[in-house]
C-alpha positions in Angstrom: -20.9 -52.3 -13.4 -23.0 -55.5 -12.6 -26.7 -54.3 -12.4 -27.0 -55.3 -8.6 -24.8 -53.0 -7.5 -25.6 -50.3 -9.9 -29.3 -50.1 -9.0 -27.6 -48.9 -5.8 -26.7 -45.8 -7.2 -30.1 -45.0 -8.6 -30.6 -41.1 -8.4 -26.8 -40.6 -6.6 -24.0 -38.5 -8.9 -20.1 -39.3 -7.2 -18.6 -36.0 -7.0 -14.9 -37.6 -6.6 -14.3 -36.7 -3.4 -14.8 -39.9 -0.9 -15.9 -38.2 2.3 -18.6 -36.6 0.3 -19.3 -39.4 -1.9 -19.1 -42.2 0.8 -21.6 -40.2 3.1 -23.8 -38.6 0.5 -24.6 -42.3 -0.3 -25.6 -43.2 3.2 -27.8 -40.2 3.7 -29.4 -41.0 -0.1 -30.4 -44.0 1.3 -31.9 -42.7 4.6 -28.6 -44.3 6.8 -27.5 -41.4 8.2 -27.2 -43.3 11.4 -24.7 -44.7 9.8 -23.0 -41.9 8.1 -22.7 -40.9 11.7 -20.8 -43.9 12.7 -18.4 -44.6 9.4 -17.2 -40.8 9.6 -16.3 -41.9 13.7 -14.4 -44.9 12.5 -12.8 -43.1 9.6 -11.4 -40.7 12.5 -10.8 -43.2 15.0 -8.6 -45.4 12.4 -6.7 -42.7 10.9 -6.2 -41.7 14.4 -4.9 -45.3 15.4 -2.7 -45.5 12.3 -0.5 -42.7 13.1 0.6 -44.9 15.7 1.1 -48.2 14.4 2.8 -47.7 11.6 -0.4 -48.1 9.1 -0.5 -45.2 6.4 -3.3 -42.8 7.8 -5.6 -42.1 4.8 -5.8 -45.4 3.8 -6.7 -46.6 7.1 -9.5 -43.1 7.1 -10.7 -44.7 3.7 -11.3 -47.9 4.8 -13.0 -46.2 7.6 -15.5 -44.5 5.4 -16.2 -47.4 3.1 -16.4 -50.1 5.9 -19.7 -50.4 5.8 -21.2 -48.9 2.7 -23.5 -52.0 1.9 -25.4 -51.1 5.1 -27.3 -48.9 2.3 -29.0 -52.0 1.5 -31.2 -54.4 4.2 -29.7 -58.1 4.7 -31.9 -60.0 2.5 -31.0 -58.1 -0.2 -27.3 -58.6 1.0 -27.4 -61.7 0.6 -29.5 -61.8 -3.3 -27.2 -59.4 -4.5 -23.7 -61.8 -3.0 -25.3 -64.4 -4.9 -25.8 -63.0 -8.0 -22.5 -61.4 -7.9 -21.5 -65.3 -7.5 -19.0 -64.5 -3.8 -18.2 -67.0 -2.2 -20.1 -67.3 1.0 -19.6 -69.4 3.9 -22.8 -70.8 6.1 -23.0 -68.3 8.2 -23.2 -65.8 6.2 -26.1 -67.6 4.7 -27.6 -67.9 8.4 -27.1 -64.4 9.4 -26.6 -62.6 6.1 -25.9 -59.4 7.7 -22.4 -61.2 8.3 -22.1 -60.3 4.7 -21.6 -56.7 5.0 -17.9 -56.7 5.3 -17.0 -59.0 2.6 -20.4 -56.9 0.0 -18.7 -53.4 1.2 -15.3 -54.4 -0.4 -16.9 -55.2 -3.8 -18.5 -51.9 -3.5 -15.5 -50.0 -2.7 -13.4 -51.7 -5.3 -16.4 -51.4 -7.9 -18.1 -48.8 -7.4 -15.5 -46.6 -5.8 -12.7 -47.3 -8.2 -10.5 -48.6 -5.1 -7.7 -50.7 -6.1 -5.9 -51.5 -2.9 -5.7 -55.5 -1.6 -5.3 -54.4 1.9 -8.0 -51.7 2.6 -10.5 -54.1 0.3 -9.0 -56.9 2.8 -9.3 -55.3 6.1 -13.2 -53.8 5.1 -14.1 -57.1 4.4 -13.0 -58.3 7.6 -13.8 -55.8 9.8 -16.7 -57.1 11.8 -14.8 -60.5 12.8 -11.2 -59.9 12.0 -9.7 -62.9 10.8 -6.4 -64.9 11.0 -2.7 -63.2 10.0 -4.5 -59.9 10.1 -2.5 -57.4 9.6 -1.9 -53.4 11.1 -4.8 -52.3 8.7 -6.8 -55.0 9.9 -6.7 -54.9 13.7 -6.8 -50.7 13.1 -10.3 -51.1 11.6 -11.1 -53.4 13.6 -10.9 -51.7 16.6 -11.6 -48.1 15.2 -15.1 -49.9 14.2 -15.5 -51.3 17.9 -14.7 -48.4 19.7 -17.1 -45.8 18.0 -20.2 -48.2 19.0 -22.6 -46.5 21.7 -21.5 -47.2 25.1 -24.3 -49.8 25.6 -22.6 -51.6 23.3 -19.5 -51.8 24.2 -18.6 -51.5 28.2 -15.6 -51.4 28.7 -14.4 -48.7 26.7 -11.8 -47.1 28.7 -10.0 -50.5 29.5 -9.6 -50.8 26.0 -8.2 -47.6 25.8 -5.7 -48.4 28.4 -4.6 -51.6 26.8 -4.3 -49.9 22.9 -1.5 -47.3 25.0 0.7 -50.6 25.2 -0.2 -52.8 22.2 -2.5 -53.0 19.3 -2.0 -56.7 19.5 -3.2 -57.1 23.2 -5.8 -54.4 22.2 -7.4 -57.0 19.8 -7.2 -60.0 22.0 -9.0 -58.2 24.8 -11.8 -57.5 22.5 -12.2 -61.1 21.1 -12.1 -62.3 24.4 -15.0 -60.2 25.0 -16.4 -61.2 21.8 -15.5 -65.0 22.7 -17.3 -65.0 26.2 -20.4 -63.9 24.2 -20.2 -66.3 21.4 -23.5 -68.0 22.9 -25.7 -64.9 22.2 -24.3 -64.7 18.4 -27.2 -65.8 16.0 -24.0 -67.4 14.5 -20.3 -67.7 14.9 -18.4 -66.5 11.7 -15.3 -68.9 11.0 -13.2 -65.7 10.6 -14.0 -65.0 14.3 -13.2 -68.4 15.1 -9.7 -68.3 13.3 -9.0 -64.9 15.1 -9.8 -65.9 18.3 -7.3 -69.5 18.1 -4.5 -67.7 16.5 -4.6 -64.6 19.1 -5.1 -67.0 22.1 -2.3 -69.0 20.8 -0.7 -65.9 20.9 -1.3 -65.4 24.6 -3.9 -62.1 23.4 -6.4 -63.8 24.6 -7.8 -64.8 28.2 -10.9 -66.7 29.1 
């Protein structure tokens, strides 16, 4: 493992149980808030997966690990990503927090030994989604957003009703809300632009 990543696990012992290890590492770094969030996302993703033809345990695992890089502050995320030679877009360099999905996927693969391309891709794009999103990408994206606190997500009940009809309509609903607030974002990630354009073209996004 690269030294930059190895330092994250100093003083932490893996048990071999994915739930214990993901939550334990976050708690080890004092991120109890993130540990609570990822467990909620994992459980929500597993429930959604059963409805939308996604492997429930794969979705659960993705939920547990999607924010694992938040053991690091954003400036450190940027530093480590550069040390690892990760390909970053300008928006990620401008707002290093936007790196956390990609870096979480790297940690999932390198440290948690998750060798599953679809799972790691879902983790990478969970924050913004992307074009040509797969069902597990969409499930994790929505499970993450639906686990936000109510004040950050004022239309949760509306989204849950839409989700009963269609996974894509639910994704379009959240993308529309995000896109209408894009001027408030510190930076607009190109993956978000790609996802918006694709879902709008398919008729799932409405301004």
